[in-house]
C-alpha positions as CSV (number, residue, x, y, z in Angstrom):
1,M,15.6,-27.5,19.1
2,N,17.5,-25.3,21.7
3,D,19.2,-26.1,24.5
4,N,15.9,-26.9,26.7
5,G,14.8,-29.7,24.1
6,N,12.0,-27.3,23.0
7,P,11.4,-26.6,19.4
8,T,12.5,-22.9,18.0
9,N,9.8,-20.7,17.1
10,K,10.8,-21.1,13.4
11,E,10.1,-24.9,14.0
12,V,6.7,-24.1,15.6
13,M,5.6,-21.6,12.5
14,G,5.8,-24.6,10.4
15,I,3.1,-26.6,12.8
16,K,-0.4,-26.4,11.2
17,G,-3.7,-26.7,13.3
18,N,-4.2,-30.2,15.1
19,D,-0.3,-30.6,15.0
20,Y,-0.2,-27.1,17.1
21,V,-2.7,-28.0,19.6
22,K,-1.0,-31.2,20.0
23,F,2.2,-29.4,20.6
24,M,0.7,-26.9,23.1
25,T,-0.7,-29.9,24.9
26,Q,2.7,-31.3,25.2
27,Q,4.2,-28.4,26.5
28,V,1.4,-27.6,29.0
29,V,1.6,-31.2,30.7
30,S,5.4,-31.3,30.5
31,Y,5.1,-27.9,32.7
32,I,2.8,-29.3,35.1
33,D,4.7,-32.3,35.6
34,L,7.8,-30.6,36.8
35,P,7.9,-30.2,40.7
36,K,6.9,-26.9,42.0
37,E,10.2,-26.1,43.2
38,E,12.0,-26.8,40.1
39,R,9.2,-24.4,38.4
40,K,9.9,-21.5,40.6
41,Q,13.9,-21.7,39.8
42,R,13.1,-21.9,36.1
43,K,11.0,-18.9,36.5
44,L,13.4,-17.1,38.7
45,N,16.1,-18.1,36.1
46,Q,14.2,-16.5,33.1
47,K,13.6,-13.4,35.4
48,A,17.4,-13.1,36.0
49,E,18.3,-13.4,32.5
50,K,16.0,-11.0,31.0
51,Q,17.6,-8.1,29.8
52,Y,15.6,-4.8,30.1
53,P,15.8,-1.7,27.8
54,V,17.8,1.3,28.4
55,L,15.8,3.8,29.9
56,G,16.0,6.5,27.5
57,N,15.0,4.0,24.8
58,K,12.0,2.7,26.6
59,W,10.5,6.2,27.4
60,F,11.5,8.0,24.2
61,G,12.3,5.3,21.7
62,V,15.3,5.6,19.4
63,L,15.6,9.2,19.5
64,P,18.1,9.6,22.4
65,Y,20.2,6.8,20.6
66,A,20.2,8.4,17.3
67,I,20.8,12.1,19.0
68,K,23.7,10.5,21.0
69,S,25.2,8.7,17.8
70,I,24.9,12.0,16.0
71,F,27.0,13.7,18.7
72,R,29.5,10.9,18.8
73,R,30.4,10.7,15.1
74,A,30.8,14.8,15.2
75,Q,33.7,14.2,17.6
């Protein structure tokens, strides 16, 4: 379990059929039971913690990183 009390992805992957439906239902119900303000705050916290990829990597993949590392190695 992670610090939020939710199971990790590895733990969820071991769940089969009916158990998975039960788990998802519990997650949805626990989310709906939260007050609206707490849901908004959680959403804002997740947005603030999100790490965005470097613009060059997002647009051009790993190629700019590879070229940059080759030039750094040459120096």
